N, CA, C and O atoms as a CHARMM CRD file, in Angstrom:
* protein
*
  280
    1    1 MET  N      0.84400  -1.17500   0.00000 PROA 1      0.00000
    2    1 MET  CA     0.00000   0.00000   0.00000 PROA 1      0.00000
    3    1 MET  C      0.88400   1.23000   0.00000 PROA 1      0.00000
    4    1 MET  O      1.89700   1.26600   0.69800 PROA 1      0.00000
    5    2 ALA  N      0.52000   2.22000  -0.76100 PROA 2      0.00000
    6    2 ALA  CA     1.32100   3.43300  -0.86900 PROA 2      0.00000
    7    2 ALA  C      1.31100   4.17900   0.45200 PROA 2      0.00000
    8    2 ALA  O      0.34000   4.13000   1.20800 PROA 2      0.00000
    9    3 GLU  N      2.40300   4.86600   0.71200 PROA 3      0.00000
   10    3 GLU  CA     2.50000   5.62900   1.95000 PROA 3      0.00000
   11    3 GLU  C      1.46400   6.74600   1.94400 PROA 3      0.00000
   12    3 GLU  O      1.28100   7.43500   0.94000 PROA 3      0.00000
   13    4 GLY  N      0.79900   6.91400   3.06300 PROA 4      0.00000
   14    4 GLY  CA    -0.22600   7.93900   3.15800 PROA 4      0.00000
   15    4 GLY  C     -1.59200   7.45600   2.70600 PROA 4      0.00000
   16    4 GLY  O     -2.59600   8.13300   2.92900 PROA 4      0.00000
   17    5 ALA  N     -1.63800   6.28200   2.06800 PROA 5      0.00000
   18    5 ALA  CA    -2.92400   5.72900   1.64400 PROA 5      0.00000
   19    5 ALA  C     -3.62400   5.12200   2.85400 PROA 5      0.00000
   20    5 ALA  O     -2.98500   4.51200   3.71200 PROA 5      0.00000
   21    6 ARG  N     -4.91200   5.28900   2.91400 PROA 6      0.00000
   22    6 ARG  CA    -5.68100   4.81600   4.05700 PROA 6      0.00000
   23    6 ARG  C     -6.38900   3.52000   3.68300 PROA 6      0.00000
   24    6 ARG  O     -6.98900   3.41900   2.61300 PROA 6      0.00000
   25    7 ALA  N     -6.31900   2.53800   4.56000 PROA 7      0.00000
   26    7 ALA  CA    -6.99200   1.26400   4.32500 PROA 7      0.00000
   27    7 ALA  C     -8.49300   1.43400   4.58100 PROA 7      0.00000
   28    7 ALA  O     -8.91200   2.24900   5.40300 PROA 7      0.00000
   29    8 PHE  N     -9.28100   0.65100   3.86200 PROA 8      0.00000
   30    8 PHE  CA   -10.71600   0.68100   4.08000 PROA 8      0.00000
   31    8 PHE  C    -11.03500   0.00400   5.40200 PROA 8      0.00000
   32    8 PHE  O    -10.43200  -1.01400   5.74100 PROA 8      0.00000
   33    9 GLY  N    -11.96500   0.55200   6.13800 PROA 9      0.00000
   34    9 GLY  CA   -12.32300   0.00600   7.44400 PROA 9      0.00000
   35    9 GLY  C    -13.74800  -0.50500   7.45700 PROA 9      0.00000
   36    9 GLY  O    -14.40500  -0.61800   6.42200 PROA 9      0.00000
   37   10 TRP  N    -14.21100  -0.81400   8.67200 PROA 10     0.00000
   38   10 TRP  CA   -15.55100  -1.36700   8.82800 PROA 10     0.00000
   39   10 TRP  C    -16.62100  -0.38200   8.40800 PROA 10     0.00000
   40   10 TRP  O    -17.66900  -0.79000   7.90700 PROA 10     0.00000
   41   11 ARG  N    -16.38400   0.89500   8.59900 PROA 11     0.00000
   42   11 ARG  CA   -17.37600   1.90200   8.22000 PROA 11     0.00000
   43   11 ARG  C    -17.62800   1.90000   6.71700 PROA 11     0.00000
   44   11 ARG  O    -18.77400   1.95100   6.26800 PROA 11     0.00000
   45   12 GLU  N    -16.56100   1.84200   5.95700 PROA 12     0.00000
   46   12 GLU  CA   -16.69700   1.80500   4.49800 PROA 12     0.00000
   47   12 GLU  C    -17.36700   0.52200   4.04700 PROA 12     0.00000
   48   12 GLU  O    -18.19000   0.53100   3.13200 PROA 12     0.00000
   49   13 ALA  N    -17.00800  -0.60100   4.70000 PROA 13     0.00000
   50   13 ALA  CA   -17.61200  -1.89200   4.35100 PROA 13     0.00000
   51   13 ALA  C    -19.11100  -1.88300   4.62900 PROA 13     0.00000
   52   13 ALA  O    -19.89300  -2.39300   3.82700 PROA 13     0.00000
   53   14 LEU  N    -19.51400  -1.30800   5.75500 PROA 14     0.00000
   54   14 LEU  CA   -20.94400  -1.20800   6.06200 PROA 14     0.00000
   55   14 LEU  C    -21.66300  -0.29600   5.08200 PROA 14     0.00000
   56   14 LEU  O    -22.80200  -0.56700   4.70400 PROA 14     0.00000
   57   15 LEU  N    -21.01300   0.77600   4.67000 PROA 15     0.00000
   58   15 LEU  CA   -21.61400   1.69300   3.70700 PROA 15     0.00000
   59   15 LEU  C    -21.83600   0.99400   2.36400 PROA 15     0.00000
   60   15 LEU  O    -22.90600   1.11600   1.76900 PROA 15     0.00000
   61   16 VAL  N    -20.83700   0.27100   1.89500 PROA 16     0.00000
   62   16 VAL  CA   -20.96700  -0.45700   0.63000 PROA 16     0.00000
   63   16 VAL  C    -22.06500  -1.51500   0.74800 PROA 16     0.00000
   64   16 VAL  O    -22.86600  -1.68100  -0.17200 PROA 16     0.00000
   65   17 GLY  N    -22.10500  -2.22600   1.86800 PROA 17     0.00000
   66   17 GLY  CA   -23.14200  -3.22800   2.08100 PROA 17     0.00000
   67   17 GLY  C    -24.54000  -2.62200   2.07900 PROA 17     0.00000
   68   17 GLY  O    -25.46700  -3.19400   1.50700 PROA 17     0.00000
   69   18 ALA  N    -24.69100  -1.46200   2.71900 PROA 18     0.00000
   70   18 ALA  CA   -25.99200  -0.78500   2.75100 PROA 18     0.00000
   71   18 ALA  C    -26.40300  -0.31700   1.35200 PROA 18     0.00000
   72   18 ALA  O    -27.57300  -0.41400   0.98300 PROA 18     0.00000
   73   19 VAL  N    -25.45100   0.18600   0.58600 PROA 19     0.00000
   74   19 VAL  CA   -25.75900   0.64000  -0.77500 PROA 19     0.00000
   75   19 VAL  C    -26.17700  -0.54900  -1.64200 PROA 19     0.00000
   76   19 VAL  O    -27.14800  -0.45800  -2.39400 PROA 19     0.00000
   77   20 VAL  N    -25.46000  -1.64300  -1.54200 PROA 20     0.00000
   78   20 VAL  CA   -25.79800  -2.83500  -2.32600 PROA 20     0.00000
   79   20 VAL  C    -27.17300  -3.36300  -1.92400 PROA 20     0.00000
   80   20 VAL  O    -27.97800  -3.71300  -2.78800 PROA 20     0.00000
   81   21 ALA  N    -27.44900  -3.42200  -0.62400 PROA 21     0.00000
   82   21 ALA  CA   -28.76700  -3.88900  -0.16000 PROA 21     0.00000
   83   21 ALA  C    -29.87400  -2.96500  -0.66900 PROA 21     0.00000
   84   21 ALA  O    -30.94000  -3.43400  -1.06800 PROA 21     0.00000
   85   22 GLY  N    -29.62700  -1.66200  -0.65500 PROA 22     0.00000
   86   22 GLY  CA   -30.61400  -0.70700  -1.16400 PROA 22     0.00000
   87   22 GLY  C    -30.87000  -0.87700  -2.65000 PROA 22     0.00000
   88   22 GLY  O    -32.01300  -0.80400  -3.10100 PROA 22     0.00000
   89   23 VAL  N    -29.80700  -1.10300  -3.41200 PROA 23     0.00000
   90   23 VAL  CA   -29.96400  -1.31000  -4.85800 PROA 23     0.00000
   91   23 VAL  C    -30.75900  -2.58200  -5.13200 PROA 23     0.00000
   92   23 VAL  O    -31.65200  -2.58600  -5.98000 PROA 23     0.00000
   93   24 VAL  N    -30.43900  -3.65800  -4.41900 PROA 24     0.00000
   94   24 VAL  CA   -31.15600  -4.92100  -4.61400 PROA 24     0.00000
   95   24 VAL  C    -32.62500  -4.75700  -4.23500 PROA 24     0.00000
   96   24 VAL  O    -33.50300  -5.24300  -4.94800 PROA 24     0.00000
   97   25 LEU  N    -32.90000  -4.08400  -3.13000 PROA 25     0.00000
   98   25 LEU  CA   -34.29100  -3.85100  -2.72900 PROA 25     0.00000
   99   25 LEU  C    -35.02900  -3.00800  -3.77200 PROA 25     0.00000
  100   25 LEU  O    -36.18000  -3.29000  -4.10700 PROA 25     0.00000
  101   26 GLY  N    -34.36100  -1.98100  -4.27600 PROA 26     0.00000
  102   26 GLY  CA   -34.96800  -1.15100  -5.31100 PROA 26     0.00000
  103   26 GLY  C    -35.26300  -1.92900  -6.57700 PROA 26     0.00000
  104   26 GLY  O    -36.31200  -1.74100  -7.19400 PROA 26     0.00000
  105   27 LEU  N    -34.34600  -2.80500  -6.97200 PROA 27     0.00000
  106   27 LEU  CA   -34.57200  -3.62900  -8.15800 PROA 27     0.00000
  107   27 LEU  C    -35.71500  -4.62200  -7.93900 PROA 27     0.00000
  108   27 LEU  O    -36.48700  -4.89400  -8.85800 PROA 27     0.00000
  109   28 ALA  N    -35.82400  -5.16400  -6.71500 PROA 28     0.00000
  110   28 ALA  CA   -36.91800  -6.08700  -6.42000 PROA 28     0.00000
  111   28 ALA  C    -38.26500  -5.36600  -6.51000 PROA 28     0.00000
  112   28 ALA  O    -39.22500  -5.89800  -7.06800 PROA 28     0.00000
  113   29 VAL  N    -38.32700  -4.16500  -5.96200 PROA 29     0.00000
  114   29 VAL  CA   -39.56800  -3.38900  -6.03700 PROA 29     0.00000
  115   29 VAL  C    -39.85900  -3.02600  -7.49300 PROA 29     0.00000
  116   29 VAL  O    -40.99900  -3.13600  -7.94500 PROA 29     0.00000
  117   30 GLY  N    -38.84000  -2.59700  -8.22000 PROA 30     0.00000
  118   30 GLY  CA   -39.02700  -2.25000  -9.62600 PROA 30     0.00000
  119   30 GLY  C    -39.51300  -3.41700 -10.45200 PROA 30     0.00000
  120   30 GLY  O    -40.36300  -3.25100 -11.32600 PROA 30     0.00000
  121   31 THR  N    -38.97700  -4.60800 -10.18100 PROA 31     0.00000
  122   31 THR  CA   -39.40100  -5.79800 -10.91200 PROA 31     0.00000
  123   31 THR  C    -40.84800  -6.15200 -10.58600 PROA 31     0.00000
  124   31 THR  O    -41.58700  -6.61000 -11.45700 PROA 31     0.00000
  125   32 SER  N    -41.25200  -5.94200  -9.34100 PROA 32     0.00000
  126   32 SER  CA   -42.63500  -6.26800  -8.97000 PROA 32     0.00000
  127   32 SER  C    -43.63200  -5.32800  -9.63700 PROA 32     0.00000
  128   32 SER  O    -44.80900  -5.66800  -9.75600 PROA 32     0.00000
  129   33 LEU  N    -43.18900  -4.16300 -10.06900 PROA 33     0.00000
  130   33 LEU  CA   -44.07200  -3.20700 -10.73300 PROA 33     0.00000
  131   33 LEU  C    -44.19600  -3.45700 -12.23700 PROA 33     0.00000
  132   33 LEU  O    -45.03800  -2.85200 -12.90000 PROA 33     0.00000
  133   34 LEU  N    -43.36400  -4.34100 -12.77100 PROA 34     0.00000
  134   34 LEU  CA   -43.40800  -4.64100 -14.19800 PROA 34     0.00000
  135   34 LEU  C    -44.66000  -5.44800 -14.54700 PROA 34     0.00000
  136   34 LEU  O    -45.22000  -6.13600 -13.69400 PROA 34     0.00000
  137   35 PRO  N    -45.09000  -5.36100 -15.79900 PROA 35     0.00000
  138   35 PRO  CA   -46.19800  -6.23400 -16.23300 PROA 35     0.00000
  139   35 PRO  C    -45.78100  -7.70800 -16.15700 PROA 35     0.00000
  140   35 PRO  O    -44.59100  -8.02300 -16.12300 PROA 35     0.00000
  141   36 ALA  N    -46.75900  -8.59200 -16.13300 PROA 36     0.00000
  142   36 ALA  CA   -46.50000 -10.02700 -15.96600 PROA 36     0.00000
  143   36 ALA  C    -45.56500 -10.57900 -17.04400 PROA 36     0.00000
  144   36 ALA  O    -44.71200 -11.41500 -16.74600 PROA 36     0.00000
  145   37 ASP  N    -45.71100 -10.12700 -18.28900 PROA 37     0.00000
  146   37 ASP  CA   -44.83600 -10.62100 -19.35500 PROA 37     0.00000
  147   37 ASP  C    -43.38600 -10.21500 -19.12700 PROA 37     0.00000
  148   37 ASP  O    -42.47200 -11.00600 -19.36100 PROA 37     0.00000
  149   38 ALA  N    -43.17800  -8.99700 -18.67400 PROA 38     0.00000
  150   38 ALA  CA   -41.81200  -8.53700 -18.40100 PROA 38     0.00000
  151   38 ALA  C    -41.24000  -9.27000 -17.19800 PROA 38     0.00000
  152   38 ALA  O    -40.05600  -9.60500 -17.19300 PROA 38     0.00000
  153   39 GLN  N    -42.04800  -9.52400 -16.18500 PROA 39     0.00000
  154   39 GLN  CA   -41.57900 -10.30100 -15.03600 PROA 39     0.00000
  155   39 GLN  C    -41.17900 -11.70700 -15.46300 PROA 39     0.00000
  156   39 GLN  O    -40.18400 -12.25000 -14.98200 PROA 39     0.00000
  157   40 ARG  N    -41.94700 -12.28500 -16.35300 PROA 40     0.00000
  158   40 ARG  CA   -41.62700 -13.62200 -16.86400 PROA 40     0.00000
  159   40 ARG  C    -40.27500 -13.61000 -17.57600 PROA 40     0.00000
  160   40 ARG  O    -39.48100 -14.53900 -17.43000 PROA 40     0.00000
  161   41 LEU  N    -40.02200 -12.55800 -18.34200 PROA 41     0.00000
  162   41 LEU  CA   -38.73100 -12.42400 -19.02600 PROA 41     0.00000
  163   41 LEU  C    -37.59100 -12.36800 -18.02300 PROA 41     0.00000
  164   41 LEU  O    -36.55400 -13.00200 -18.21700 PROA 41     0.00000
  165   42 VAL  N    -37.78200 -11.61000 -16.95200 PROA 42     0.00000
  166   42 VAL  CA   -36.73100 -11.45700 -15.94100 PROA 42     0.00000
  167   42 VAL  C    -36.48400 -12.76200 -15.19700 PROA 42     0.00000
  168   42 VAL  O    -35.33400 -13.14000 -14.97200 PROA 42     0.00000
  169   43 PHE  N    -37.55600 -13.45100 -14.81600 PROA 43     0.00000
  170   43 PHE  CA   -37.41000 -14.62700 -13.94900 PROA 43     0.00000
  171   43 PHE  C    -37.19200 -15.94100 -14.68600 PROA 43     0.00000
  172   43 PHE  O    -36.65400 -16.87800 -14.09700 PROA 43     0.00000
  173   44 ARG  N    -37.58500 -16.04400 -15.93900 PROA 44     0.00000
  174   44 ARG  CA   -37.53500 -17.33100 -16.63300 PROA 44     0.00000
  175   44 ARG  C    -36.47100 -17.39900 -17.73400 PROA 44     0.00000
  176   44 ARG  O    -36.38100 -18.39800 -18.44800 PROA 44     0.00000
  177   45 THR  N    -35.67900 -16.35600 -17.86800 PROA 45     0.00000
  178   45 THR  CA   -34.59600 -16.36200 -18.84900 PROA 45     0.00000
  179   45 THR  C    -33.27900 -16.09100 -18.13000 PROA 45     0.00000
  180   45 THR  O    -33.28700 -15.64400 -16.98300 PROA 45     0.00000
  181   46 PRO  N    -32.15900 -16.35300 -18.77700 PROA 46     0.00000
  182   46 PRO  CA   -30.86200 -16.08800 -18.14400 PROA 46     0.00000
  183   46 PRO  C    -30.45300 -14.61100 -18.21900 PROA 46     0.00000
  184   46 PRO  O    -29.26700 -14.30600 -18.33600 PROA 46     0.00000
  185   47 LEU  N    -31.41900 -13.70400 -18.15300 PROA 47     0.00000
  186   47 LEU  CA   -31.14000 -12.27000 -18.25600 PROA 47     0.00000
  187   47 LEU  C    -30.17700 -11.80300 -17.16700 PROA 47     0.00000
  188   47 LEU  O    -29.23700 -11.06000 -17.45300 PROA 47     0.00000
  189   48 LEU  N    -30.39700 -12.22500 -15.93300 PROA 48     0.00000
  190   48 LEU  CA   -29.52900 -11.79900 -14.83700 PROA 48     0.00000
  191   48 LEU  C    -28.09700 -12.28300 -15.04600 PROA 48     0.00000
  192   48 LEU  O    -27.15300 -11.54700 -14.76000 PROA 48     0.00000
  193   49 ILE  N    -27.92300 -13.49100 -15.53400 PROA 49     0.00000
  194   49 ILE  CA   -26.58200 -14.01900 -15.78500 PROA 49     0.00000
  195   49 ILE  C    -25.87800 -13.17700 -16.84800 PROA 49     0.00000
  196   49 ILE  O    -24.69800 -12.85900 -16.70700 PROA 49     0.00000
  197   50 VAL  N    -26.59400 -12.81900 -17.90300 PROA 50     0.00000
  198   50 VAL  CA   -26.01000 -11.97400 -18.96200 PROA 50     0.00000
  199   50 VAL  C    -25.59200 -10.62200 -18.39400 PROA 50     0.00000
  200   50 VAL  O    -24.51500 -10.12100 -18.71400 PROA 50     0.00000
  201   51 ILE  N    -26.43400 -10.03200 -17.55600 PROA 51     0.00000
  202   51 ILE  CA   -26.10800  -8.73700 -16.95800 PROA 51     0.00000
  203   51 ILE  C    -24.87800  -8.85800 -16.05500 PROA 51     0.00000
  204   51 ILE  O    -24.00200  -7.99400 -16.08900 PROA 51     0.00000
  205   52 LEU  N    -24.80600  -9.92000 -15.25000 PROA 52     0.00000
  206   52 LEU  CA   -23.65600 -10.10600 -14.36200 PROA 52     0.00000
  207   52 LEU  C    -22.36200 -10.32700 -15.15100 PROA 52     0.00000
  208   52 LEU  O    -21.31700  -9.78100 -14.79600 PROA 52     0.00000
  209   53 VAL  N    -22.43100 -11.11900 -16.20900 PROA 53     0.00000
  210   53 VAL  CA   -21.23300 -11.35500 -17.03300 PROA 53     0.00000
  211   53 VAL  C    -20.78300 -10.05700 -17.70100 PROA 53     0.00000
  212   53 VAL  O    -19.58900  -9.76100 -17.73600 PROA 53     0.00000
  213   54 ALA  N    -21.72700  -9.28400 -18.22800 PROA 54     0.00000
  214   54 ALA  CA   -21.37900  -8.01100 -18.87300 PROA 54     0.00000
  215   54 ALA  C    -20.79000  -7.03800 -17.86200 PROA 54     0.00000
  216   54 ALA  O    -19.79700  -6.37200 -18.15300 PROA 54     0.00000
  217   55 GLY  N    -21.38300  -6.94700 -16.69000 PROA 55     0.00000
  218   55 GLY  CA   -20.84900  -6.05200 -15.65700 PROA 55     0.00000
  219   55 GLY  C    -19.45600  -6.45500 -15.22000 PROA 55     0.00000
  220   55 GLY  O    -18.59500  -5.59700 -15.02600 PROA 55     0.00000
  221   56 THR  N    -19.22000  -7.75300 -15.06300 PROA 56     0.00000
  222   56 THR  CA   -17.89100  -8.23700 -14.69100 PROA 56     0.00000
  223   56 THR  C    -16.87800  -7.90800 -15.78000 PROA 56     0.00000
  224   56 THR  O    -15.75500  -7.50200 -15.48000 PROA 56     0.00000
  225   57 ALA  N    -17.25900  -8.07600 -17.02600 PROA 57     0.00000
  226   57 ALA  CA   -16.36000  -7.75600 -18.13700 PROA 57     0.00000
  227   57 ALA  C    -15.99800  -6.27000 -18.13400 PROA 57     0.00000
  228   57 ALA  O    -14.84300  -5.91100 -18.36100 PROA 57     0.00000
  229   58 VAL  N    -16.97800  -5.41400 -17.88000 PROA 58     0.00000
  230   58 VAL  CA   -16.70400  -3.96500 -17.84300 PROA 58     0.00000
  231   58 VAL  C    -15.71700  -3.63400 -16.72600 PROA 58     0.00000
  232   58 VAL  O    -14.77000  -2.87600 -16.93400 PROA 58     0.00000
  233   59 VAL  N    -15.94100  -4.20300 -15.54100 PROA 59     0.00000
  234   59 VAL  CA   -15.03300  -3.93900 -14.41500 PROA 59     0.00000
  235   59 VAL  C    -13.62800  -4.43800 -14.72800 PROA 59     0.00000
  236   59 VAL  O    -12.65300  -3.73200 -14.47200 PROA 59     0.00000
  237   60 LEU  N    -13.51000  -5.64300 -15.27700 PROA 60     0.00000
  238   60 LEU  CA   -12.18900  -6.18600 -15.59000 PROA 60     0.00000
  239   60 LEU  C    -11.48200  -5.36500 -16.67200 PROA 60     0.00000
  240   60 LEU  O    -10.27500  -5.14200 -16.58400 PROA 60     0.00000
  241   61 LEU  N    -12.21100  -4.92000 -17.67500 PROA 61     0.00000
  242   61 LEU  CA   -11.59700  -4.09100 -18.71000 PROA 61     0.00000
  243   61 LEU  C    -11.09900  -2.76800 -18.14500 PROA 61     0.00000
  244   61 LEU  O    -10.03000  -2.29300 -18.52700 PROA 61     0.00000
  245   62 ARG  N    -11.86200  -2.17500 -17.24400 PROA 62     0.00000
  246   62 ARG  CA   -11.42500  -0.92000 -16.62100 PROA 62     0.00000
  247   62 ARG  C    -10.15200  -1.13800 -15.79900 PROA 62     0.00000
  248   62 ARG  O     -9.25300  -0.29800 -15.79600 PROA 62     0.00000
  249   63 LEU  N    -10.09000  -2.27900 -15.10300 PROA 63     0.00000
  250   63 LEU  CA    -8.89300  -2.56700 -14.30600 PROA 63     0.00000
  251   63 LEU  C     -7.67300  -2.79600 -15.19400 PROA 63     0.00000
  252   63 LEU  O     -6.57200  -2.35500 -14.86400 PROA 63     0.00000
  253   64 VAL  N     -7.86600  -3.48000 -16.31400 PROA 64     0.00000
  254   64 VAL  CA    -6.75000  -3.78100 -17.22200 PROA 64     0.00000
  255   64 VAL  C     -6.24400  -2.51000 -17.90100 PROA 64     0.00000
  256   64 VAL  O     -5.04100  -2.36100 -18.11400 PROA 64     0.00000
  257   65 ARG  N     -7.13300  -1.61100 -18.23600 PROA 65     0.00000
  258   65 ARG  CA    -6.74500  -0.39600 -18.96000 PROA 65     0.00000
  259   65 ARG  C     -6.25800   0.72700 -18.06100 PROA 65     0.00000
  260   65 ARG  O     -5.79100   1.75400 -18.55200 PROA 65     0.00000
  261   66 ARG  N     -6.36300   0.54200 -16.73800 PROA 66     0.00000
  262   66 ARG  CA    -5.91500   1.57700 -15.81800 PROA 66     0.00000
  263   66 ARG  C     -4.40400   1.72900 -15.89700 PROA 66     0.00000
  264   66 ARG  O     -3.68200   0.73200 -15.87800 PROA 66     0.00000
  265   67 PRO  N     -3.91700   2.95800 -15.98400 PROA 67     0.00000
  266   67 PRO  CA    -2.46000   3.13100 -16.02800 PROA 67     0.00000
  267   67 PRO  C     -1.83100   2.71500 -14.69600 PROA 67     0.00000
  268   67 PRO  O     -2.44800   2.86400 -13.64100 PROA 67     0.00000
  269   68 PRO  N     -0.61700   2.19900 -14.74700 PROA 68     0.00000
  270   68 PRO  CA     0.03400   1.75600 -13.52300 PROA 68     0.00000
  271   68 PRO  C      0.27500   2.92800 -12.56100 PROA 68     0.00000
  272   68 PRO  O      0.56100   4.04900 -12.98000 PROA 68     0.00000
  273   69 GLN  N      0.15200   2.63700 -11.27100 PROA 69     0.00000
  274   69 GLN  CA     0.38700   3.66500 -10.25800 PROA 69     0.00000
  275   69 GLN  C      1.88400   3.79600 -10.00500 PROA 69     0.00000
  276   69 GLN  O      2.59200   2.79000  -9.95500 PROA 69     0.00000
  277   70 PRO  N      2.37000   5.01900  -9.84600 PROA 70     0.00000
  278   70 PRO  CA     3.82000   5.21200  -9.61800 PROA 70     0.00000
  279   70 PRO  C      4.25200   4.71500  -8.25700 PROA 70     0.00000
  280   70 PRO  O      5.43100   4.80400  -7.91300 PROA 70     0.00000
């Protein structure tokens, strides 16, 4: 770790956990408001897997393209 850099602590971990829980809750509520056909698309197809794979690819590409830290 670079000198002067601060390690993440429990407060940051709780904040990230709360944000993730809020996003998941919001998505669950949003999905429940969809029409039945759209809900069927979400629950009966591999849509979530495609979204997770795409999101992981974006994160990995950003990490690979990041310039090295001095």
